[in-house]
N, C-alpha and C positions, 0 to 999 in steps of 0.2 A: 362393473364398478359403480359405487354410488356417486351421484353428482355432488359437488360441494356447493354451498350457497352462492359463492361468487368466484368464477374461474378467471382465473386470472393468468508517419517527426527521418681599335684601332689598337688593341694591344698597346702596351707601353712602348713607344718608340722614340719619342723626343727627350731631349735632355731635361726639359722642364718637368715632364712626367716623372723621370727618374728622381729628381730633387724632391718632388712631392712624395714619392714612394719612401724615400729615406727619412723624410719628416714623419711619415706616418708610423714607420718602424720605431723611431725614437720615442714617439708618444706611447706606442704599445709597450715597450720596455719599462717606460715610467709607470705605466698602469700596472705591469706585472710586479713591479717592486711594491707599489701600494697595496696590491692584493695580498701579497705575501705577509705584509704587516697586518692586514685586516683580518686574516684567517688564522692568526696565532691564538693560542688558548687565552690570551688576555681578554678576549671577547669584544675588541673594539669594532666599530661599525664597519660594515662593507662599503667600500668606495670604489669608484672607477669601474672598469669592465675587465672580464677575463680575457687574456690574450686570444686572438684569432688563431686557431690551430693550423700549423702547416703553411707553406707558401701557397699562396693562391686561394686558400680557404676551401670551403665545400659549397659555395654558391648560395643563393637565397634559400630561405627556409621559414616556415611558419611554426616550428616545434619549440616548445618552451619547457624547461625543467624547472620545477618548484622544489626547494629543499631548505631544510634548517641548516644553519652554519655550525660551527664548533659547538658541541654541547657542553661547554664549561659552565661554571656557576654563574658567570657574568652574562651568559647567553652569547648568541652569535647572529640572531635575526634569521628571518625568512627571506630568501632571494629568489627572484625569477630571472632565469638564464637562458638566452636563445641558443639553440643548438642547430648547427655544430659550431657557429661562430664564437660562442661563449660570452656574448655581449650581455651585460646586466641590464635588464628592462625594468626592474623594480626592486624595492627592498622594504621590509617592515622590521625595524630594529627594536621595537618595544616587547621583547620576549621576556616574561617574568619568571617562568618556570623552565626546568630542564625538560626538554622533549616537548611533544605536542602531536596534534593530529590535524589533517587538512582534508576538507571536502569541497567538492566543486559543484557549482550550479550547472545544470544541464545545458544552458546556453553559453557557457564558457566565459561569461562576462564577470563572474563573481566566485570567490572561494571563501570558506569559513574556516578559521584557524582556532582550535582549542588550545589554549595555553593556561594549564592549571584551571582555575575557576572561571577564566575569561574567555568568552567567545567573540572573536572579532570577524566582522563582515569586511572583506577586502575586495577592491577592485582589481581586475585582471587586465594586463599583466603589470601594472604599476604598483600593485600591493598597497594602494592608498586606502587608509581606513575610512569606511563608510558608516560604520556603527558597530553595534555589538551589545552585549549584556553580560552580567555575571551570573554564574550558577555555582553555588557554594558547594554542592555535593557532586559535581563533575569528576569523572576519573582522570587520572594522569597517565597516558598512554606510552610516554617515552618514545614516540615514533614507531612503535611496534604494532600498532593495532588501529583499525579504522573504527573508532568508537563514536563517530558522527556520520551523518549522511544526509542528503538533500533530497527533497521530494522531486518527482519527475517534472512538476510544473514550476519548481524553484520557490514555491510559496512557503515552505516549512523546512526547518533543520531539525533533525532529531539527535539528541546527545544522551549518551549513557549516564546515568546518575546512580549513585550508589549511597545507601546509608549502612555503615558497617555495624554488625552485631557483636556481642561478647564472645561467642564460642567460635571455634575454628572448623574449617572444612578442608579435606584433602583434595588437592587438584590432581586429577588423573594424569594430565599430560605434563604438568610442571614438577611433578615428583616433589611436591611440597605442600604444607598445610597453609591456608590463608584464612583471615578473618571471614566468617560468613557475612551475608549481606542481604539487604532488601533492594532489589533493582528496579529501575523505571526508566522510561525514556522521557527526557524533558523536551518539549517541543517549542522551538523558537519561531515565532510569527515574523516573517521577513518585512512584511508591510508595516507592522507595529514596531518592529526593532526590539522586541522583548520575548521572554519566555512566558507562554500564556497558559499552558496545561501540562499535565503529565499522563503518560500511558503506563499503568502499572504492569509489571511482569509477575508471572506466577512464582510461588515460593521457591526457593533454591538459588544460591549465589551463582550469577553468571561468570564471575571473575572478569578479566579484562576482555570484554566482548568485541565482536566485529560485527558492524551493522551494514547491511546492503539494501538497496531499494530495487525491488522488481519493477518492470515497465508498468504494471498495473497500479503501482503506488504502494503496494503491501511491502512490509519490511521483514527481512530475514535477519535474525539476531542469532550469532554463534555464541554459545555459552560453554567455554572450555572446562570450567571447573566442575560442572556437572554433565558433561558430554551431551549436550542438547543443542538442537537448532529449534529456534522458536519463530513462528510466523505471527506477525502483528498487523492488524488493520488499523491505520491511523484514523480512517474515517469513522470506524466503530469506537476507536479509542481503547482497544483491548487486544490481548493475545488471542488468537483464534486456532492455534495448532502447535504441536510439538513433535520433533523427531528425536528418538533416544538413540544412544550408542554412536553418537558422532564425536569420535575421539580425535581431538587436535585443536590447536590454538591459532592456526592460520587458514585463510580461506579466501576463495574468489567466486564470484557469481557469474555464471555464464551469461552471455549477452541476451539470450531469450528469457532469462530470469527464471528458468525452470529447473536448474541444477545448481547445486553449491558444492564445490570442490574443496574438501577440508583436509589438511596435511598436518601430521604430528611430527615431533622432533626426530622420531626414528625413521622417517622417510616413508611412512605409510600414508597412502591417499584414500580417501573415501568420496564417493559420489552420492550426494543426497538428492533423491527425487523430491522436489518440493510439492508437486502436485499430489503425489501420493503419500508423502511424508514418511519416507523409508529410506534406509540405506541401500541403494541400488547395486553398488560394486565397491569392492575394496581391492586396492592394488599396492603392492610393495615396490617402491620406486628405487630404493637403496640396493646396490648390488648384493647378491646373496653371499653370505660369509664375509662381508666387508669389515665387520667389527666396529662400525662407526655408530656411537650412541652418545650424543645425538648426531645424526647425519645432517639435519637441517636447522640452522640457527633461527632464532625468532627474527621475522621479518615481515614486510608487507609483500603479499603476492600480486603479481601483475599478469594481465592479459594483453595479447596483442590487440590492436584496434578492431580487427575482424572477428576476434574472439576464438580463433582456431587454435592458438598456441598459450600455454601458461609457462611463465618464467619463474624458476624457483632456485634460489641460491642453496648450494649444498656443500658440504665439507666431508667428502668420503675418503680423505687422506689419512695419514697416520695419527693415532690418538694423541700423540704428544703435540701435534700441530693444531688440533681442533680448537684449543682454547684461544689461540691467536688468530685463527681463521686462515693461516698460510694453506696453500693447496686449494682454495676454494674455487668452486666451479658454478656455472649456471646450467641447470637442466632445463631443456625446452621439451614440454610435455604436449602432446596432441590431445586436446580437450575432448575429442570424440572417442578415441581409443584408450585414453589414459596411459599411453605408452611413450617412453622417452624418445625422442627423435633427433636429439643433438645434445651434446655436452660441451659448453663453451668455457674454456679455460680463462680465469681471471689473472691479473697481474701477480707477481710474486708477493707483493705485500697483501695482507689481508684485507678483504672487501667487507665493508660494514653493510653496504646496501647496493642493490643493483636494480634497474629499471629499464624495460626496453623502450625504445622510441616507437611511435605508433605503428610504423611499418614492420617492426619486429626484426629489422635487419641489422640493427646495432643496439647496444646497451650503453647506459651511463652507469659507471660503477664508482664507489668511493670508499676510501679507507680513512677511518678515524680511530680504529680500535688498536692503536699501537702508541708507545712512548717514543719511538724513533721518528724524529721530525722528517728525516730524509724519505721515509716511507708514506708520509702523508700526501694525500692527492686524490684526484678524480680523473677518470679515464673514459674516453669514447672508444668502445671496443666493437669490432665487427663480429656479427653472428653468421656462421657458427665457428669460424676459425679462431677467434680470439685475439685477432690482430689488432695492435693498438693504433687507433685512428687519430687520437689526440689526447693530451694530458695537460691538467692545470693543477696549480697548488691548491691546497686547502680541502678539507673534508666536508662532505655533504651528508646529511642525515635525512631518512624518511623521504626519499626522492620520489616524486611523482611527475610523469612526463605527459603533456597534454599538446594538442595541436591548437595554435592560436585561432580564434574565430576570424573569418574573413573580414568582419566589420572592424577589426582593430588594425589600423594602418601602421604598421611598423613599430620600432621601439619608442617607448615613452618614458620620459624622465620620471624618476620617484618623486612623489609629492610630499610635502610636509605632513607629519604624522599628527593625528588628532590625539590629545592626551586622554587617557583612559577616563579620567575624572570629568572631562567635558562632554556635553552631548554632542554627537556627531550628526551632521546633516547628510543624509544619503541623497545620492543622485536621483533625479526623477525616474519613476518606473512607468512602463506602459500599463495600461489597465490590465488586471489579472484575468486570465481565462477562467471561466466558470463552468467548465465541463461541457458535455455534449448531451443533446436531447435526441432521443428516438421517438417519433411520433407518427400518428396516423393522420392522414388527410384523404377523405373519400375512400377509405379502405386500403390505401397503400402506405407502405412504410418509408419515412423520410428521415434524414438525420441533419442536425444543425449544431455548430459550435456556439456556445453562448459567450457574450451577449450578441454579437453582431456577425457571426458566420453566414456563409452561404448555405441555403438549404439544398440538400441532395436527395434525389428520389432513388430508392433502392428497389422497389417493385412497381409493376404497372398492370395489375389485374384487378385492383379494387376489391379483393377478397380477403384481406388480412386483418388481423387483430393481435392485441397482447405482445408488442415488442418488448423484449427483455434483454438487457446487456449481460454478457458473460463476465466472469471475475476479472479476466484480463482486458476487458472491454475491446477486444478483437472481434467478437462475434455478437450477432444479435439473433435471437430466436424469435419466431412469431408463428401464430397459428394461421392456416389458410383454409377457407371453406373448400370442402372436397367436391370434385365434379360428380361424386356419387349422389349428391343431393342432400336434402334434409332428413332428419330423423323423425320419429313419429310425433315429437312435440312441436314440429315446424322449425326447430333450430338446426342450422346447417351442421352436417358432420365435419369436425375439424381435423386437418392434418397438421403436423409439426414441421416447420422449415427452419433452417439456419443459413445466414448470409454473413459473409465477411463485412465488417463495418467499413472498411476501406477498400479491400480488394474485390468485394462483390461476390459473385458465384453462388447464388442460392442453391441450396439442395435440400431434398426432402429427408427427414430423419424417421418419421413414422406416419404411416398412411391413415391412422386414426380408426376409430374415434378416440380422442385423447381427452383427459381431464386436466388435472393439475400439471403445471410445467414449472420446475424450479432449477436454476442454476446452482451448482456447488458454489459456496462462499468463497473458495479458495482455488479452484481450478476450473477449467473449460470443460466441465462434465455436467450433463443434464439428468435429472430424474423426472421421469415422465409417468403420469397415471394412465392406464389403459384399462379396458374391461377385463383383462385377464391378470391384472397386477401392475406392478411397477417395472419400469425399465430404466437402467442406468447406462448411459453411453457418452463417449467423447463427442465433441462438437462436429467432428468429421465422420461420425457414425461408427468409429472403431471402439474397441474395448468394451463391448456391450455385455451387460448382466442382466438377467431377468429375475425379478423378485415375484414369484407367483403368489396370488391371493393378497397382495399388499395394496392397500389403498393409500398411496403415498401422501405424507403430510409435510415433513420438514427436514432439512439438512441440519446436522450438528455444526456448531460454529467452526470446527476445524475441518469440516467436510469428509470426515472418516466414517461418520454414522448416519443413518436415516431413521427417523421416527414415522411409524405408520400405524394405521388401524386396520383390522380385518374383520369381516362379518362372515361367519359360517352359517349356512342355511341348514337348519336341523330338520324342518318339516315345511311343506308348502302350505299357503293359506288354503282353507276350505271353508265353505259355507259362510263367506263373509268375514271369517276371522283372518287376522294378519298372519303371515308366516312366522314360524318360530325360528329365532336367530340367536347366535351367540356372538357377542362383540368382545374384542380384546384389543390391547394397545401394545405395540412391540417396538423395539429397536434393533437394528441389524446393521453390520458393517456394509459399506457401500459396495463391496465385492460379493455380497451375499452370505458371508459367513458370519458366525456367532449371533444368531438371532436370539433375542431374549425378551421374554414376555414381561411387561411391567404391570399390566392390569387385565383383569378378566371379569366381565360383568355377569358371569354365571350362565347357566344353561336351564331353560331358555332365558335370555337377557331382557329386561324391561327398559334398557337404554343403550345407547351407543356411545362412541367416543369420536371426536374430531380433533386431529392434531392441529394446534395453533402455531407452536414455536418451541425452541429450546431456550433455556436460560443461557446468558452470555458465557458463564463458566461451565456450561454443559453438565451441570449437576441435576437439572430438572428438565422434564418434557412438560410444556404447557399444553393443555387440551380443553376443549368445550365438552360438556355432556350433551347428549343427544336424546332427550326425553321421549320415550315411546317410539323412537324411530320416526317422529312425526315432523315433516317439514313445517307444518303450520305452527306447531308449538315452538320449534327451533327459531322461526322467524320473529317471535316475540322476545327473544333473548334467553339466555341460559347461563349456567355457572362457568366461569374460567377457573380451572384447577391446575395444579402442578403436582407431578408425581416424581419422587426421586429415582434417577437412573440406576443408582446403586441398590434399589429395592427399598421398599417402605410404604407407609400409607400416604395417599394424596392429601394435599391441603388446598383449601379454597383460597383463591386469589381475589375473585370478585364474585359478588353473589348473583349479579344479573348484568349481563352486557350482550350486545348483539354480535353475531358470529361474523365478523368482518375483520380481515387482516389489518386494515387501515384504522382499526379502532384501538390499537394499543402499540406502543413502541417502547423499547428499552433506551435508557440514557446511555450515552457514549461509554461511560465507566462500567456499565452493567449493574450498577447498584439499585437503580429505581425503574419502575414501570409506570408509565402514564397510560391511562385507559379511558375509554368512554364507558361511564357506568350509567346503568338504567335499562329497564326492559320496555316493552311495547315496540312494534316494528316501525311505527312512525318516527322518522328521524327529526321531526319538528317539536317533539314532546319528550320530556322526562330523560334528557340526555345531559350528563355532566361530566367535566373533566375531573379525574381523580389521580392521585399518585399513590403507589403503594409498593411493597416489596413482597416477596414470597414468605408467607408466615407472618407478615407485619400488618399494622392497621391501615385502613384505606382513609386517605385525606381528600375529601370532596371540596372542590375549589371554584364551583360554578354558582352563579346566581340562579336560584329556582325559577325566576321569570324568564330565563333564557335557555336555549338549547344549544349546547356547545359540542362540536364534533371535530374530527380530524387532527388530533393533537400530534405535535412534531417537536422533539427536543432540539435545542440548540446544540452545536458541537461541545461547547464547554459545560453544558448541563446546567446552566443557570437560568435559562429561559424556555418557555413553552410557547410555541405559536399554535394557533387554532383558528377555527371558523366558528363564529357566534352569530346567532339571530334570535329574535324574540320567540319565545315558546308559544305554541298554538294548541293548547290541550283540548281534547275532544274533537278535533278536526280529523276527519277520515280521508280527506283528499280534496280535489277540486280547486277552485280559485282561491279559497281561503288558505290552503296549504301552499299554493304556488306563491301567494303574496308573502307569506311567512318565510319561505325559502329565499325569495328575491332579496330579503333584508340581511342575508348572511354577509358578513365582512370578516376580514382578517384581523385578528388580535394577537397581542402577545402578553404574557404575564411571567413573573419570576416563578421559580420552581416551588415556592411555598404559596402561590396563589396571590402574592401582592403585586402592586404596581401594573395593574391591567391598563393596557393602552391599545386603542383602536388604530390600525394602520392604513386601512382603506376606507374611502368614504364617497363612493359613487352610487348611482342608482342601479347598479348591476350586482349580481349574485357572485361572491367570491369565496372560494373553499380550497381545501387540499393544499395548505402551505407546506413547503419543503425547504430546509436550510441549505445553503451552499456549504461545502466542506470546511471553508475558512470562517463561516459564521458571519459573513459580511452581506449576504444577499438571501432573499426568499423568493422562490418560484411559487406561483399559485395558479389555480384554474378560475377563469372569469367566464360566467354564463350570461349572455344577454339574449333573451328569447330562447331559441334553440341552437344558438351559435356559441360554441365553446372555444376558448382562447387560452393561451398560456402568456402569463405576464411575470415580469421579474422587477423587483424592487430592492432597495437597501432595507436593512433590518429596522429602520426608524421610519419606514414608509416613503422615503423620498425617492426621486428618481425612477418612478414606475414606468416601465416601458413594455410594449407589446413584442413578444419574441416569436409566437406562433399565432397566426391569424385565424386558423380553423383547425380544430380537432374533429374528425368526422370518422366514425366507425363504419365498417362495411355493412351494408343493408342486407343481411343474410338471414334475417328472421321475419316471418310474417306476423309476429306478435310482439314485435319490440315496443316498450312503452315510451312515451315522450322523454327526451333527454333530461328535462327538468325533474321529472317524477322519479326516474330510475326505479328503484324498489322502495316505495314509500319515502322518498326524499334522499335515498342513499344511492349515489351513482359511483360505480367502480372506475375511477379515472385511470387506474393503473392499466386498464384495457386499452387505453388510448395513448399513453406515453410512458417513457421511462427515462429518468434523468441520471447520467453518469457524471459525478463530480468528485 
């Protein structure tokens, strides 16, 4: 295999006590009367508390149900009800539209209510409004779909937004046509209290989608109108994968985030393998020959807290009862086998919604789908017997049941509501987490949560390099110097190892020697370059596929394909002449199937190819040309090209650039490429930041008197951070080069090259800036003499702080250049750390 340029959570007994008990009973009766008035269709505000069910109650609890009240035109408000006591802990009455959707922050302290175009940020369990924003093109889910979700760190909220088009599209599951649309995810920044960006979705109307968040932060979007499941990476700001033939409009994400269970109205369930982006299983839940169509009404699906059971309301009774919901049951599904393990009968009245309590041993069910007032009500029902444990008047819609965080000390009164037209002041928040750094110190792998977490050492042999986070952030891959010793160049033979970021337990995946190592962007799978070709394997070493003759280059954005080059030897070199070779560029599915040649340099070839990347829309593969297969020529820069994956002629992206992966970066929306333009191997000369597109013109934005490197887009695509120092033309190395490099500082400029601003101003060399996912901070490398450090600062340069005091590679080569020099001023800092944010 050819080497790449740079490898890289007292009993009542007294008379007095009996008198007190009688008074309490009278109070509760009064509260019941008040509640009956409150939950009538007039939509009056909910006051008082639901009566405590049964004599003696059920004891202390920390379980809270959140639900919308009567869905009348006047609204009914959102209520928080303690279970099983039925005490009202909070209310939010300013519901302006019929229906809504609710999403919860991971810490259980806040919820987000989408009410038509209004997103409300609410404190839990009081439901006091903390803030919010308006989104004109938000969808109206009517309580039937989860069209919003919260990121795992609680810093962003994702809301489905739709712009309707003129023509119609047939919805497969809903048996009707609907207006076609352009869909996107609007991103609400919690810290700023505003919608700050959009994540576009690919063409094809989603319909009323369901949004789920995987543990790694990626989003799973069910699009029922076109039977798709779409995988979206908010950090990249784009869609990265699609699973077809996912028929259904209701879904639940398993707790590990690896499977999506999709249910259609006929009672069919599909299991979507999100890592492999395929329909893994299809199961018919409805009884054979039952004749129920639909068997499953529109609803929110619910999992037990441990994720082992799915609760699904069904109506397998007589067809004449289906429209009213009489005869409804709740099926309990084992999420591993996908088989029904229980059927819970619901009360005689139709049940609009049903949600399990966290332990899965009881359900809260409610009926509003009837004109008969005596059938209205909400029930606490035992699982699986269906025995009624408690009943209250009034219907509840879109029920969600959660455990109250331990930090909330009992019921809290509802606070006055902030009017929508007035700015709301949010309660103080703790400083946001800024992800996790994996780094090397004296050749060992360490991890640290930013900004102030404790450092933790994962290895203790001093032989390691290139730490890399997996897609789920649960694994770290790294290379380790082999006990077999060095190769002929003096460079240690490298093995590939993987360790659990929290659980530890390092294990070897490949004994080497190895070349490039790349994680899939969507799954915990690795592609590894070896002398015999590429190897694709899961993090635990299972599911291994060999790709012979493949010099691995890059994963496609959806993780389904690999781009690679191959060089076939036609004849060995003789008499001082180089060998004859044939170079080609290919794509192949990650399982080794469907290999497809995109480029062939002819036989014999006078140049080779080096894969750089894919375009974010997966329409192009980017590559560098390798003139004459000469490392010396390549070191002075070459073309960056793009070839269509569907076939066609390649187009030039940049005329001359160095062959470094940190020399270019796509904007989050995938529309623009920032690149270091300019030839010559010296990083202190002829280096400029430029922005371009595939097939578009190049806009050079650097001062000719400076050498600018390491560009990085801000998450919103408005700014570019980079490292800049004075150019030193004609300098080949030595002290003059070292002095020029020592003057590198971190700068930012707008995407059009305007508003340039220097952020760091010390006497030390600063480079390799990288933005936090929320755009609030920048991490960069600072080099003082031969000591490399990691620093963190705000994006205006304020509050700079040291976060890692020493980045030190393993001393595994007898010919390593000084750290300041690297390769003519270019140092591959990715060999020393990886930032997960």
